[in-house]
Steps between C-alpha positions, in 0.01 A plus 500: 500500500242720667154360571210724595469540880120457501412169667294349218695647206766302320597761241873502430704800398578356156133488394513858374277630779642794692627432850467788743705563814324563829471869588732640766227700675388294803124547455501395135749221565275361776202499258706312238621246759145442626376458142750216440320282761817302564522269803879479478745780566639678196721799439312792340834663413577222251145389412291616205132501401411445134291738290208257495400611852447864405208665322578676169447840661795429734744548211644808334554513126863452396502801268879517476538152353185538290630820340840340438338194344635272775307227684291659773540406867248452780547809715307490826361821641652589836169446683420162338375222726450144373132396499464203266580191710386203289637562151471149350791596279573297190863600557509318834719202565347180636266525797760372744517709812821673612579253775473204262716674236760580767508135608551388139783753461669367816473145368653600165782685676568193714509271195729739313730521801520118521567470127786749529650298783425758768 
């Protein structure tokens, strides 16, 4: 399950919002990392930012799928930079911060391990 890399965003991949990989170009990647405002270390190679953090003009039209009658995708322009930090998304999970969610996951893993006899 992928969760948006932006510090205050809790959007999950399964919400139907597009998740966009960090650019490989160092200058753009640095801008995306700075935008996330994360205090912890994270890996931009595996992290994603959801579509909610981009303005509508940051996207290209998915003409291929539209012409074929298929569901359209969120296609980011190559020069897109996230600018919308506080999205107040209705698709967000609870307001728990990442550290708290991680602690809960560790506790669940520990309980499951004990129940399995490990």
